[in-house]
TORVO-742449 format. One line per 10 residues: number of its first residue (from 1); for each residue z, x negated, y negated of N, C-alpha, C. Coordinates in nm, 3 decimals, padded with zeros to 5 digits. Layout:
N
NUM	Z:X:Y:Z:X:Y:Z:X:Y ~ ...
This chain:
204
1	-08.083:03.308:03.138:-07.977:03.258:03.224:-07.844:03.254:03.149 ~ -07.739:03.304:03.214:-07.605:03.300:03.156:-07.516:03.209:03.240 ~ -07.442:03.122:03.173:-07.347:03.034:03.240:-07.207:03.076:03.196 ~ -07.124:03.115:03.290:-06.986:03.156:03.257:-06.896:03.032:03.259 ~ -06.831:03.008:03.146:-06.751:02.886:03.128:-06.613:02.924:03.074 ~ -06.505:02.873:03.135:-06.371:02.902:03.081:-06.349:02.836:02.946 ~ -06.279:02.907:02.859:-06.241:02.849:02.730:-06.142:02.736:02.755 ~ -06.137:02.641:02.661:-06.041:02.533:02.675:-06.105:02.404:02.722 ~ -06.037:02.333:02.814:-06.078:02.199:02.856:-06.221:02.196:02.911 ~ -06.255:02.292:02.999:-06.388:02.291:03.062:-06.498:02.307:02.957
11	-06.480:02.405:02.866:-06.582:02.427:02.764:-06.594:02.306:02.671 ~ -06.483:02.247:02.637:-06.482:02.129:02.549:-06.570:02.017:02.605 ~ -06.556:01.990:02.735:-06.634:01.881:02.795:-06.777:01.924:02.829 ~ -06.796:02.050:02.865:-06.931:02.099:02.891:-07.014:02.097:02.763 ~ -06.949:02.129:02.653:-07.015:02.125:02.522:-07.062:01.982:02.491 ~ -06.979:01.883:02.518:-07.016:01.743:02.498:-07.134:01.705:02.587 ~ -07.131:01.753:02.711:-07.241:01.727:02.805:-07.373:01.783:02.750 ~ -07.369:01.904:02.696:-07.490:01.964:02.640:-07.538:01.888:02.517 ~ -07.445:01.850:02.429:-07.482:01.775:02.309:-07.549:01.641:02.346 ~ -07.496:01.576:02.448:-07.554:01.448:02.494:-07.696:01.468:02.546
21	-07.723:01.590:02.593:-07.857:01.621:02.643:-07.940:01.698:02.540 ~ -07.902:01.680:02.412:-07.980:01.732:02.300:-07.989:01.885:02.295 ~ -07.886:01.951:02.347:-07.881:02.097:02.343:-07.783:02.139:02.234 ~ -07.832:02.218:02.139:-07.746:02.268:02.031:-07.686:02.402:02.069 ~ -07.564:02.428:02.021:-07.495:02.554:02.044:-07.478:02.627:01.912 ~ -07.503:02.758:01.913:-07.492:02.838:01.792:-07.377:02.938:01.808 ~ -07.265:02.907:01.746:-07.147:02.992:01.762:-07.044:02.960:01.654 ~ -06.941:03.046:01.645:-06.825:03.018:01.562:-06.700:03.028:01.649 ~ -06.584:03.008:01.590:-06.460:03.004:01.668:-06.423:03.136:01.735 ~ -06.487:03.245:01.691:-06.458:03.375:01.751:-06.566:03.419:01.850
31	-06.663:03.335:01.872:-06.773:03.372:01.960:-06.732:03.369:02.107 ~ -06.778:03.469:02.182:-06.758:03.471:02.326:-06.891:03.463:02.400 ~ -07.000:03.488:02.327:-07.134:03.473:02.385:-07.210:03.375:02.296 ~ -07.253:03.265:02.353:-07.310:03.154:02.275:-07.456:03.133:02.312 ~ -07.542:03.135:02.212:-07.682:03.101:02.233:-07.701:02.951:02.214 ~ -07.800:02.895:02.282:-07.828:02.752:02.271:-07.971:02.730:02.221 ~ -08.002:02.605:02.192:-08.137:02.571:02.145:-08.241:02.581:02.257 ~ -08.194:02.594:02.382:-08.284:02.628:02.493:-08.276:02.779:02.511 ~ -08.380:02.849:02.474:-08.375:02.996:02.467:-08.332:03.063:02.596 ~ -08.362:03.000:02.710:-08.332:03.062:02.839:-08.188:03.036:02.885
41	-08.111:02.958:02.809:-07.973:02.926:02.848:-07.873:02.983:02.747 ~ -07.783:03.065:02.795:-07.675:03.120:02.713:-07.541:03.097:02.784 ~ -07.434:03.096:02.707:-07.301:03.069:02.762:-07.208:03.187:02.734 ~ -07.138:03.233:02.837:-07.034:03.335:02.822:-06.898:03.266:02.835 ~ -06.816:03.272:02.729:-06.681:03.214:02.734:-06.586:03.317:02.795 ~ -06.523:03.280:02.906:-06.441:03.374:02.981:-06.308:03.310:03.022 ~ -06.221:03.387:03.082:-06.101:03.331:03.143:-06.140:03.266:03.275 ~ -06.056:03.173:03.320:-06.091:03.090:03.435:-06.134:03.171:03.557 ~ -06.052:03.268:03.597:-06.083:03.343:03.719:-06.210:03.427:03.700 ~ -06.235:03.473:03.577:-06.354:03.555:03.552:-06.482:03.474:03.566
51	-06.474:03.345:03.547:-06.593:03.262:03.564:-06.650:03.279:03.704 ~ -06.561:03.277:03.803:-06.604:03.297:03.942:-06.651:03.441:03.964 ~ -06.577:03.538:03.911:-06.612:03.678:03.931:-06.747:03.714:03.868 ~ -06.778:03.651:03.754:-06.907:03.677:03.687:-07.023:03.639:03.779 ~ -07.009:03.525:03.847:-07.115:03.482:03.939:-07.118:03.571:04.063 ~ -07.001:03.599:04.115:-06.990:03.681:04.236:-07.051:03.819:04.217 ~ -07.033:03.876:04.095:-07.081:04.013:04.068:-07.215:04.015:03.994 ~ -07.280:03.897:03.988:-07.414:03.884:03.929:-07.418:03.910:03.779 ~ -07.305:03.889:03.710:-07.305:03.898:03.564:-07.358:03.770:03.502 ~ -07.346:03.659:03.575:-07.401:03.531:03.529:-07.463:03.459:03.648
61	-07.562:03.374:03.618:-07.631:03.302:03.725:-07.554:03.177:03.770 ~ -07.487:03.113:03.674:-07.410:02.992:03.703:-07.269:03.007:03.648 ~ -07.174:02.940:03.711:-07.037:02.935:03.660:-06.984:02.793:03.671 ~ -06.886:02.760:03.589:-06.825:02.627:03.594:-06.673:02.643:03.595 ~ -06.608:02.567:03.684:-06.462:02.562:03.690:-06.421:02.418:03.722 ~ -06.294:02.387:03.699:-06.242:02.261:03.747:-06.219:02.270:03.897 ~ -06.230:02.158:03.968:-06.211:02.160:04.112:-06.068:02.198:04.150 ~ -05.973:02.183:04.055:-05.834:02.223:04.081:-05.824:02.374:04.104 ~ -05.885:02.453:04.016:-05.879:02.599:04.030:-05.970:02.647:04.143 ~ -06.077:02.575:04.165:-06.168:02.611:04.275:-06.095:02.599:04.408
71	-06.017:02.491:04.423:-05.940:02.471:04.546:-05.820:02.563:04.553 ~ -05.747:02.576:04.443:-05.625:02.657:04.441:-05.653:02.801:04.483 ~ -05.768:02.855:04.442:-05.803:02.994:04.472:-05.893:03.010:04.594 ~ -05.913:02.899:04.668:-05.994:02.900:04.791:-06.136:02.952:04.767 ~ -06.193:02.919:04.650:-06.328:02.963:04.620:-06.433:02.892:04.707 ~ -06.394:02.778:04.768:-06.487:02.708:04.857:-06.527:02.795:04.976 ~ -06.445:02.893:05.009:-06.469:02.975:05.128:-06.524:03.113:05.096 ~ -06.583:03.130:04.979:-06.626:03.264:04.935:-06.778:03.282:04.938 ~ -06.847:03.206:05.022:-06.993:03.218:05.037:-07.068:03.196:04.906 ~ -07.020:03.099:04.829:-07.084:03.061:04.704:-07.127:02.915:04.713
81	-07.248:02.885:04.668:-07.295:02.747:04.664:-07.228:02.673:04.548 ~ -07.200:02.546:04.565:-07.139:02.470:04.457:-07.179:02.323:04.464 ~ -07.173:02.259:04.346:-07.204:02.116:04.333:-07.103:02.055:04.237 ~ -07.049:01.939:04.271:-06.959:01.869:04.179:-07.040:01.802:04.069 ~ -06.988:01.808:03.947:-07.051:01.742:03.833:-06.962:01.629:03.783 ~ -07.014:01.550:03.690:-06.940:01.432:03.645:-06.923:01.424:03.494 ~ -06.927:01.539:03.424:-06.918:01.528:03.278:-06.773:01.515:03.230 ~ -06.676:01.523:03.323:-06.540:01.483:03.290:-06.460:01.461:03.418 ~ -06.354:01.384:03.405:-06.259:01.364:03.515:-06.118:01.363:03.457 ~ -06.025:01.422:03.529:-05.884:01.409:03.492:-05.804:01.410:03.622
91	-05.673:01.395:03.612:-05.594:01.382:03.734:-05.479:01.483:03.739 ~ -05.450:01.525:03.860:-05.336:01.612:03.887:-05.221:01.521:03.931 ~ -05.107:01.534:03.863:-04.995:01.442:03.887:-04.872:01.514:03.940 ~ -04.793:01.439:04.016:-04.656:01.479:04.045:-04.570:01.423:03.932 ~ -04.489:01.510:03.873:-04.409:01.476:03.754:-04.263:01.512:03.784 ~ -04.171:01.436:03.732:-04.030:01.472:03.750:-03.951:01.446:03.623 ~ -03.829:01.499:03.623:-03.738:01.472:03.513:-03.703:01.323:03.513 ~ -03.682:01.268:03.394:-03.641:01.127:03.386:-03.503:01.108:03.448 ~ -03.414:01.206:03.429:-03.281:01.202:03.490:-03.276:01.312:03.595 ~ -03.278:01.270:03.721:-03.283:01.366:03.831:-03.158:01.355:03.917
101	-03.086:01.468:03.930:-02.965:01.469:04.013:-03.004:01.461:04.160 ~ -02.924:01.389:04.240:-02.951:01.380:04.382:-02.918:01.513:04.450 ~ -03.011:01.559:04.533:-02.993:01.686:04.603:-03.073:01.685:04.732 ~ -03.030:01.762:04.830:-03.102:01.769:04.957:-03.215:01.870:04.954 ~ -03.211:01.960:04.857:-03.315:02.065:04.848:-03.378:02.061:04.710 ~ -03.504:02.024:04.704:-03.573:02.007:04.576:-03.662:02.126:04.545 ~ -03.678:02.154:04.416:-03.765:02.263:04.371:-03.880:02.203:04.288 ~ -03.997:02.261:04.306:-04.117:02.215:04.235:-04.181:02.336:04.169 ~ -04.212:02.327:04.040:-04.279:02.437:03.969:-04.420:02.394:03.930 ~ -04.514:02.488:03.944:-04.654:02.456:03.917:-04.737:02.584:03.919
111	-04.854:02.579:03.856:-04.949:02.689:03.874:-05.039:02.662:03.995 ~ -05.025:02.541:04.053:-05.104:02.502:04.171:-05.019:02.516:04.297 ~ -04.976:02.637:04.325:-04.883:02.659:04.436:-04.947:02.628:04.572 ~ -05.070:02.671:04.593:-05.136:02.649:04.722:-05.165:02.501:04.747 ~ -05.214:02.432:04.643:-05.240:02.289:04.655:-05.110:02.214:04.685 ~ -05.005:02.249:04.612:-04.875:02.181:04.628:-04.816:02.204:04.766 ~ -04.829:02.326:04.817:-04.776:02.355:04.951:-04.845:02.272:05.058 ~ -04.977:02.252:05.043:-05.051:02.171:05.140:-05.004:02.026:05.136 ~ -04.986:01.974:05.014:-04.952:01.833:04.999:-04.809:01.804:05.043 ~ -04.717:01.894:05.012:-04.575:01.869:05.038:-04.520:01.954:05.153
121	-04.607:01.996:05.244:-04.562:02.085:05.352:-04.461:02.019:05.446 ~ -04.461:01.885:05.453:-04.365:01.815:05.539:-04.234:01.784:05.468 ~ -04.230:01.810:05.338:-04.109:01.782:05.260:-04.024:01.907:05.243 ~ -03.898:01.885:05.223:-03.805:01.997:05.204:-03.807:02.041:05.057 ~ -03.920:02.100:05.015:-03.940:02.136:04.874:-03.978:02.283:04.862 ~ -03.910:02.352:04.775:-03.944:02.491:04.744:-04.041:02.492:04.627 ~ -04.158:02.555:04.645:-04.261:02.560:04.540:-04.253:02.692:04.466 ~ -04.236:02.684:04.334:-04.225:02.802:04.247:-04.349:02.810:04.159 ~ -04.416:02.925:04.162:-04.538:02.939:04.081:-04.504:02.981:03.940 ~ -04.542:02.897:03.842:-04.528:02.927:03.700:-04.662:02.895:03.634
131	-04.719:02.992:03.563:-04.855:02.977:03.513:-04.865:02.888:03.389 ~ -04.757:02.866:03.319:-04.765:02.781:03.199:-04.627:02.733:03.159 ~ -04.624:02.641:03.061:-04.498:02.590:03.005:-04.405:02.529:03.110 ~ -04.463:02.457:03.207:-04.380:02.392:03.308:-04.290:02.285:03.248 ~ -04.328:02.234:03.130:-04.249:02.128:03.067:-04.107:02.174:03.032 ~ -04.086:02.305:03.029:-03.954:02.357:02.989:-03.850:02.343:03.102 ~ -03.894:02.299:03.220:-03.803:02.290:03.334:-03.682:02.201:03.304 ~ -03.703:02.102:03.221:-03.595:02.008:03.191:-03.483:02.073:03.110 ~ -03.516:02.183:03.041:-03.418:02.250:02.955:-03.344:02.363:03.024 ~ -03.411:02.434:03.114:-03.344:02.550:03.176:-03.331:02.536:03.327
141	-03.354:02.417:03.378:-03.325:02.385:03.519:-03.398:02.477:03.618 ~ -03.527:02.498:03.594:-03.608:02.577:03.688:-03.638:02.496:03.814 ~ -03.676:02.370:03.793:-03.714:02.287:03.907:-03.689:02.140:03.877 ~ -03.706:02.058:03.982:-03.685:01.913:03.969:-03.817:01.840:03.947 ~ -03.926:01.899:04.001:-04.058:01.837:03.993:-04.159:01.936:03.938 ~ -04.270:01.881:03.889:-04.385:01.960:03.841:-04.511:01.900:03.900 ~ -04.608:01.984:03.930:-04.744:01.937:03.959:-04.834:01.994:03.851 ~ -04.900:01.906:03.775:-04.984:01.954:03.665:-05.084:01.847:03.624 ~ -05.182:01.889:03.544:-05.279:01.796:03.486:-05.216:01.728:03.366 ~ -05.236:01.598:03.354:-05.185:01.522:03.239:-05.303:01.463:03.163
151	-05.304:01.485:03.032:-05.408:01.424:02.947:-05.353:01.296:02.883 ~ -05.283:01.309:02.773:-05.234:01.191:02.701:-05.095:01.149:02.746 ~ -05.017:01.243:02.798:-04.880:01.212:02.840:-04.777:01.233:02.730 ~ -04.821:01.268:02.609:-04.727:01.285:02.497:-04.633:01.404:02.520 ~ -04.684:01.512:02.581:-04.601:01.629:02.608:-04.489:01.594:02.707 ~ -04.522:01.512:02.805:-04.421:01.470:02.902:-04.312:01.389:02.833 ~ -04.354:01.294:02.751:-04.259:01.208:02.680:-04.165:01.291:02.592 ~ -04.221:01.389:02.523:-04.141:01.473:02.433:-04.042:01.563:02.506 ~ -04.064:01.583:02.637:-03.977:01.671:02.715:-03.899:01.595:02.823 ~ -03.888:01.463:02.805:-03.810:01.379:02.897:-03.856:01.390:03.043
161	-03.988:01.390:03.059:-04.050:01.394:03.191:-04.134:01.269:03.212 ~ -04.162:01.234:03.336:-04.247:01.118:03.360:-04.334:01.139:03.484 ~ -04.452:01.078:03.481:-04.544:01.084:03.594:-04.492:00.998:03.709 ~ -04.502:01.049:03.832:-04.464:00.971:03.949:-04.589:00.907:04.010 ~ -04.687:00.991:04.047:-04.814:00.937:04.098:-04.922:01.045:04.090 ~ -05.046:00.999:04.098:-05.161:01.089:04.094:-05.181:01.153:04.231 ~ -05.200:01.285:04.231:-05.221:01.359:04.356:-05.369:01.367:04.391 ~ -05.450:01.399:04.291:-05.595:01.406:04.315:-05.671:01.405:04.184 ~ -05.798:01.369:04.192:-05.886:01.367:04.077:-05.955:01.503:04.063 ~ -05.958:01.554:03.941:-06.020:01.683:03.913:-06.157:01.662:03.849
171	-06.258:01.730:03.903:-06.394:01.724:03.849:-06.444:01.866:03.822 ~ -06.544:01.880:03.736:-06.603:02.013:03.719:-06.689:02.051:03.839 ~ -06.688:02.179:03.871:-06.770:02.233:03.979:-06.862:02.339:03.920 ~ -06.992:02.324:03.944:-07.087:02.427:03.902:-07.125:02.506:04.027 ~ -07.119:02.640:04.018:-07.139:02.721:04.138:-07.237:02.835:04.110 ~ -07.296:02.887:04.218:-07.408:02.980:04.203:-07.435:03.048:04.338 ~ -07.500:03.163:04.331:-07.538:03.233:04.453:-07.671:03.181:04.508 ~ -07.763:03.153:04.416:-07.896:03.108:04.457:-07.925:02.969:04.402 ~ -07.974:02.881:04.487:-08.000:02.742:04.448:-08.106:02.732:04.338 ~ -08.191:02.832:04.330:-08.297:02.829:04.228:-08.238:02.830:04.086
181	-08.118:02.887:04.070:-08.057:02.893:03.937:-08.017:02.752:03.891 ~ -07.962:02.673:03.982:-07.926:02.536:03.946:-08.050:02.454:03.917 ~ -08.152:02.471:03.999:-08.278:02.398:03.978:-08.339:02.434:03.842 ~ -08.332:02.561:03.807:-08.386:02.607:03.678:-08.308:02.544:03.562 ~ -08.176:02.539:03.576:-08.091:02.480:03.472:-08.125:02.332:03.453 ~ -08.133:02.258:03.562:-08.166:02.115:03.555:-08.305:02.094:03.496 ~ -08.399:02.176:03.538:-08.537:02.166:03.487:-08.541:02.189:03.336 ~ -08.468:02.289:03.288:-08.465:02.319:03.144:-08.404:02.204:03.064 ~ -08.296:02.144:03.117:-08.231:02.031:03.050:-08.327:01.912:03.044 ~ -08.392:01.882:03.155:-08.485:01.768:03.161:-08.605:01.788:03.069
191	-08.660:01.909:03.069:-08.776:01.938:02.982:-08.737:01.931:02.834 ~ -08.616:01.977:02.803:-08.569:01.971:02.665:-08.554:01.825:02.620 ~ -08.497:01.741:02.706:-08.483:01.598:02.674:-08.618:01.531:02.654 ~ -08.713:01.571:02.736:-08.848:01.514:02.726:-08.913:01.552:02.592 ~ -08.897:01.678:02.552:-08.953:01.723:02.424:-08.891:01.647:02.307 ~ -08.760:01.628:02.311:-08.690:01.557:02.204:-08.738:01.412:02.198 ~ -08.752:01.351:02.316:-08.796:01.211:02.321:-08.937:01.196:02.265 ~ -09.027:01.287:02.303:-09.166:01.282:02.254:-09.169:01.303:02.103 ~ -09.087:01.398:02.057:-09.081:01.426:01.913:-09.035:01.302:01.834 ~ -08.939:01.230:01.887:-08.889:01.109:01.821:-08.994:00.999:01.820
201	-09.066:00.988:01.932:-09.171:00.886:01.942:-09.284:00.910:01.842 ~ -09.316:01.037:01.818:-09.422:01.072:01.724:-09.387:01.034:01.581 ~ -09.257:01.035:01.551:-09.213:00.997:01.418:-09.241:00.851:01.387 ~ -09.246:00.772:01.493:-09.269:00.627:01.475:-09.411:00.589:01.510
């Protein structure tokens, strides 16, 4: 079984989830294909959009994405089964410049253009899609607002930006074509935990 996982935040938290369930990963910083201590489970590190394509084209049995990208790209409507997981949560925020000039027409920059358009469709706001470095808006006057995920908030502080309010909670989504793949994954995790527990009990 291959699980396609995006590099970065998703992999970081999925790795913690596996470690908590006594699953070891064998890789180095340059690895893109990772073997685990459960022989039937392997991980392919991919770009976010490829995680979905790997499952769609049968290159992997399971894929994981954040619910933000799942919604932004309308993957809910692509005839793929999915289940929300709880191994991490973060929030999507509306962010603005600390010093904002009054204007009748506001601009918002984000990589979440579709989500933002739905939320602010009644407002007089122009949504500009920028895939990264939205924090630079304060320096070159691209937009007045940002929609983005915030972790610690230090980047916002360093760029004279501030959170206004939380738009939605982001969770990991595990998706698959056949339900048997998810059942197999859960079964392998549970059996592995059972073996570890029995092994520990025998020591005592």
